[in-house]
DRENVO-189892 format. One record per residue (C-alpha): x, y, z; residue in three letters. Coordinates in Angstrom, 3 decimals, padded with zeros to 6 digits, always signed. Layout:
N
<r><px>X</px><py>Y</py><pz>Z</pz><residuo>ALA</residuo></r>
...
END
This chain:
118
<r><px>+026.009</px><py>+069.612</py><pz>+051.787</pz><residuo>UNK</residuo></r>
<r><px>+022.560</px><py>+069.181</py><pz>+053.555</pz><residuo>UNK</residuo></r>
<r><px>+020.747</px><py>+069.391</py><pz>+050.208</pz><residuo>UNK</residuo></r>
<r><px>+022.611</px><py>+066.599</py><pz>+048.505</pz><residuo>UNK</residuo></r>
<r><px>+022.827</px><py>+063.807</py><pz>+050.978</pz><residuo>UNK</residuo></r>
<r><px>+025.502</px><py>+061.124</py><pz>+051.050</pz><residuo>UNK</residuo></r>
<r><px>+023.675</px><py>+057.792</py><pz>+049.960</pz><residuo>UNK</residuo></r>
<r><px>+023.832</px><py>+053.860</py><pz>+048.996</pz><residuo>UNK</residuo></r>
<r><px>+021.423</px><py>+053.222</py><pz>+046.205</pz><residuo>UNK</residuo></r>
<r><px>+020.762</px><py>+049.500</py><pz>+045.301</pz><residuo>UNK</residuo></r>
<r><px>+019.547</px><py>+049.282</py><pz>+041.638</pz><residuo>UNK</residuo></r>
<r><px>+019.067</px><py>+046.642</py><pz>+038.956</pz><residuo>UNK</residuo></r>
<r><px>+021.309</px><py>+047.031</py><pz>+035.782</pz><residuo>UNK</residuo></r>
<r><px>+021.480</px><py>+044.946</py><pz>+032.574</pz><residuo>UNK</residuo></r>
<r><px>+024.197</px><py>+042.438</py><pz>+032.061</pz><residuo>UNK</residuo></r>
<r><px>+026.844</px><py>+042.659</py><pz>+029.312</pz><residuo>UNK</residuo></r>
<r><px>+025.571</px><py>+041.401</py><pz>+026.191</pz><residuo>UNK</residuo></r>
<r><px>+027.050</px><py>+038.210</py><pz>+024.785</pz><residuo>UNK</residuo></r>
<r><px>+028.670</px><py>+039.112</py><pz>+021.350</pz><residuo>UNK</residuo></r>
<r><px>+028.447</px><py>+035.544</py><pz>+019.702</pz><residuo>UNK</residuo></r>
<r><px>+025.533</px><py>+033.947</py><pz>+017.842</pz><residuo>UNK</residuo></r>
<r><px>+023.421</px><py>+031.614</py><pz>+019.809</pz><residuo>UNK</residuo></r>
<r><px>+020.377</px><py>+029.433</py><pz>+019.149</pz><residuo>UNK</residuo></r>
<r><px>+017.322</px><py>+031.288</py><pz>+020.708</pz><residuo>UNK</residuo></r>
<r><px>+016.172</px><py>+027.564</py><pz>+021.951</pz><residuo>UNK</residuo></r>
<r><px>+019.603</px><py>+027.130</py><pz>+023.799</pz><residuo>UNK</residuo></r>
<r><px>+019.408</px><py>+030.777</py><pz>+025.765</pz><residuo>UNK</residuo></r>
<r><px>+020.531</px><py>+030.730</py><pz>+029.395</pz><residuo>UNK</residuo></r>
<r><px>+018.268</px><py>+032.228</py><pz>+031.992</pz><residuo>UNK</residuo></r>
<r><px>+018.700</px><py>+036.045</py><pz>+031.756</pz><residuo>UNK</residuo></r>
<r><px>+018.899</px><py>+038.141</py><pz>+034.890</pz><residuo>UNK</residuo></r>
<r><px>+019.602</px><py>+041.591</py><pz>+035.850</pz><residuo>UNK</residuo></r>
<r><px>+022.682</px><py>+042.464</py><pz>+038.055</pz><residuo>UNK</residuo></r>
<r><px>+022.326</px><py>+044.083</py><pz>+041.409</pz><residuo>UNK</residuo></r>
<r><px>+024.509</px><py>+047.152</py><pz>+041.748</pz><residuo>UNK</residuo></r>
<r><px>+025.305</px><py>+049.307</py><pz>+044.777</pz><residuo>UNK</residuo></r>
<r><px>+026.327</px><py>+052.967</py><pz>+044.181</pz><residuo>UNK</residuo></r>
<r><px>+027.488</px><py>+055.257</py><pz>+046.951</pz><residuo>UNK</residuo></r>
<r><px>+027.628</px><py>+059.008</py><pz>+046.384</pz><residuo>UNK</residuo></r>
<r><px>+025.921</px><py>+062.203</py><pz>+046.811</pz><residuo>UNK</residuo></r>
<r><px>+022.313</px><py>+062.418</py><pz>+045.716</pz><residuo>UNK</residuo></r>
<r><px>+022.225</px><py>+065.643</py><pz>+043.449</pz><residuo>UNK</residuo></r>
<r><px>+018.944</px><py>+065.396</py><pz>+041.835</pz><residuo>UNK</residuo></r>
<r><px>+016.036</px><py>+063.059</py><pz>+043.172</pz><residuo>UNK</residuo></r>
<r><px>+012.947</px><py>+062.962</py><pz>+040.614</pz><residuo>UNK</residuo></r>
<r><px>+010.044</px><py>+060.426</py><pz>+040.198</pz><residuo>UNK</residuo></r>
<r><px>+012.109</px><py>+059.390</py><pz>+036.783</pz><residuo>UNK</residuo></r>
<r><px>+015.726</px><py>+059.517</py><pz>+037.870</pz><residuo>UNK</residuo></r>
<r><px>+018.205</px><py>+059.471</py><pz>+040.707</pz><residuo>UNK</residuo></r>
<r><px>+021.450</px><py>+061.455</py><pz>+040.006</pz><residuo>UNK</residuo></r>
<r><px>+024.349</px><py>+060.819</py><pz>+042.156</pz><residuo>UNK</residuo></r>
<r><px>+027.977</px><py>+061.919</py><pz>+041.946</pz><residuo>UNK</residuo></r>
<r><px>+031.352</px><py>+060.610</py><pz>+043.313</pz><residuo>UNK</residuo></r>
<r><px>+032.853</px><py>+064.056</py><pz>+043.832</pz><residuo>UNK</residuo></r>
<r><px>+032.049</px><py>+067.550</py><pz>+044.570</pz><residuo>UNK</residuo></r>
<r><px>+034.368</px><py>+070.544</py><pz>+044.464</pz><residuo>UNK</residuo></r>
<r><px>+034.348</px><py>+074.277</py><pz>+045.157</pz><residuo>UNK</residuo></r>
<r><px>+031.659</px><py>+074.015</py><pz>+048.087</pz><residuo>UNK</residuo></r>
<r><px>+032.404</px><py>+077.577</py><pz>+049.420</pz><residuo>UNK</residuo></r>
<r><px>+030.286</px><py>+079.221</py><pz>+046.708</pz><residuo>UNK</residuo></r>
<r><px>+026.997</px><py>+077.154</py><pz>+045.719</pz><residuo>UNK</residuo></r>
<r><px>+027.127</px><py>+078.958</py><pz>+042.238</pz><residuo>UNK</residuo></r>
<r><px>+030.713</px><py>+077.514</py><pz>+041.570</pz><residuo>UNK</residuo></r>
<r><px>+030.049</px><py>+074.023</py><pz>+043.108</pz><residuo>UNK</residuo></r>
<r><px>+031.183</px><py>+071.642</py><pz>+040.431</pz><residuo>UNK</residuo></r>
<r><px>+030.693</px><py>+067.778</py><pz>+040.315</pz><residuo>UNK</residuo></r>
<r><px>+032.234</px><py>+064.480</py><pz>+038.769</pz><residuo>UNK</residuo></r>
<r><px>+031.487</px><py>+061.044</py><pz>+038.391</pz><residuo>UNK</residuo></r>
<r><px>+027.967</px><py>+062.001</py><pz>+037.751</pz><residuo>UNK</residuo></r>
<r><px>+025.715</px><py>+059.005</py><pz>+037.157</pz><residuo>UNK</residuo></r>
<r><px>+022.118</px><py>+058.955</py><pz>+036.303</pz><residuo>UNK</residuo></r>
<r><px>+020.087</px><py>+056.113</py><pz>+037.496</pz><residuo>UNK</residuo></r>
<r><px>+016.652</px><py>+055.323</py><pz>+036.222</pz><residuo>UNK</residuo></r>
<r><px>+014.005</px><py>+055.467</py><pz>+039.344</pz><residuo>UNK</residuo></r>
<r><px>+012.260</px><py>+052.424</py><pz>+038.025</pz><residuo>UNK</residuo></r>
<r><px>+015.296</px><py>+050.646</py><pz>+038.621</pz><residuo>UNK</residuo></r>
<r><px>+016.049</px><py>+051.437</py><pz>+042.054</pz><residuo>UNK</residuo></r>
<r><px>+015.601</px><py>+048.727</py><pz>+044.903</pz><residuo>UNK</residuo></r>
<r><px>+016.426</px><py>+050.986</py><pz>+047.619</pz><residuo>UNK</residuo></r>
<r><px>+018.159</px><py>+054.216</py><pz>+048.682</pz><residuo>UNK</residuo></r>
<r><px>+019.643</px><py>+054.740</py><pz>+052.284</pz><residuo>UNK</residuo></r>
<r><px>+021.279</px><py>+057.938</py><pz>+053.518</pz><residuo>UNK</residuo></r>
<r><px>+024.707</px><py>+057.564</py><pz>+055.138</pz><residuo>UNK</residuo></r>
<r><px>+026.337</px><py>+059.536</py><pz>+057.687</pz><residuo>UNK</residuo></r>
<r><px>+029.933</px><py>+059.763</py><pz>+059.037</pz><residuo>UNK</residuo></r>
<r><px>+030.518</px><py>+059.356</py><pz>+062.557</pz><residuo>UNK</residuo></r>
<r><px>+033.216</px><py>+062.053</py><pz>+063.344</pz><residuo>UNK</residuo></r>
<r><px>+034.262</px><py>+060.719</py><pz>+066.910</pz><residuo>UNK</residuo></r>
<r><px>+035.649</px><py>+057.399</py><pz>+065.410</pz><residuo>UNK</residuo></r>
<r><px>+039.116</px><py>+057.160</py><pz>+063.997</pz><residuo>UNK</residuo></r>
<r><px>+040.611</px><py>+054.501</py><pz>+061.665</pz><residuo>UNK</residuo></r>
<r><px>+043.914</px><py>+053.333</py><pz>+060.448</pz><residuo>UNK</residuo></r>
<r><px>+042.890</px><py>+054.498</py><pz>+056.745</pz><residuo>UNK</residuo></r>
<r><px>+043.763</px><py>+057.965</py><pz>+057.850</pz><residuo>UNK</residuo></r>
<r><px>+042.329</px><py>+061.256</py><pz>+058.921</pz><residuo>UNK</residuo></r>
<r><px>+038.965</px><py>+062.257</py><pz>+057.935</pz><residuo>UNK</residuo></r>
<r><px>+038.013</px><py>+058.637</py><pz>+057.546</pz><residuo>UNK</residuo></r>
<r><px>+035.449</px><py>+056.936</py><pz>+059.894</pz><residuo>UNK</residuo></r>
<r><px>+035.381</px><py>+053.343</py><pz>+060.650</pz><residuo>UNK</residuo></r>
<r><px>+031.660</px><py>+053.157</py><pz>+060.915</pz><residuo>UNK</residuo></r>
<r><px>+028.876</px><py>+054.270</py><pz>+058.625</pz><residuo>UNK</residuo></r>
<r><px>+025.584</px><py>+055.196</py><pz>+060.002</pz><residuo>UNK</residuo></r>
<r><px>+022.399</px><py>+055.170</py><pz>+058.083</pz><residuo>UNK</residuo></r>
<r><px>+019.476</px><py>+057.480</py><pz>+058.436</pz><residuo>UNK</residuo></r>
<r><px>+017.649</px><py>+055.659</py><pz>+061.073</pz><residuo>UNK</residuo></r>
<r><px>+020.707</px><py>+055.720</py><pz>+063.351</pz><residuo>UNK</residuo></r>
<r><px>+021.707</px><py>+052.001</py><pz>+062.419</pz><residuo>UNK</residuo></r>
<r><px>+025.301</px><py>+051.596</py><pz>+062.429</pz><residuo>UNK</residuo></r>
<r><px>+027.237</px><py>+049.251</py><pz>+060.181</pz><residuo>UNK</residuo></r>
<r><px>+030.947</px><py>+048.785</py><pz>+060.228</pz><residuo>UNK</residuo></r>
<r><px>+032.824</px><py>+049.535</py><pz>+056.956</pz><residuo>UNK</residuo></r>
<r><px>+034.485</px><py>+046.089</py><pz>+056.685</pz><residuo>UNK</residuo></r>
<r><px>+030.885</px><py>+044.341</py><pz>+056.987</pz><residuo>UNK</residuo></r>
<r><px>+029.442</px><py>+046.785</py><pz>+054.440</pz><residuo>UNK</residuo></r>
<r><px>+032.253</px><py>+046.032</py><pz>+051.897</pz><residuo>UNK</residuo></r>
<r><px>+031.322</px><py>+042.239</py><pz>+052.288</pz><residuo>UNK</residuo></r>
<r><px>+027.771</px><py>+042.729</py><pz>+051.546</pz><residuo>UNK</residuo></r>
<r><px>+028.441</px><py>+044.550</py><pz>+048.405</pz><residuo>UNK</residuo></r>
END
């Protein structure tokens, strides 16, 4: 899957609307929500970053499928970091799960610390 890197995208999203009537003079400060999304970057254009959480049928590129597809407007993106799995590490989470995630410039971040940061 060299053409679809595993990434973490940090981006700004809108907050849930408030359904009740409010006086405009008493509106609270409105701030966007910072979101972190992890997935395979399947499309990267100047306008949109498309990630998916699941990819199947990888043996044949013409039959490859994806689910959990999300389109993030590029103007909302704060950062994109490429993630890599360290194969030599083991974890109590089971086979195939690495306890450390490496970022493209070879920094290593422990999974627990990454989750705490999110």
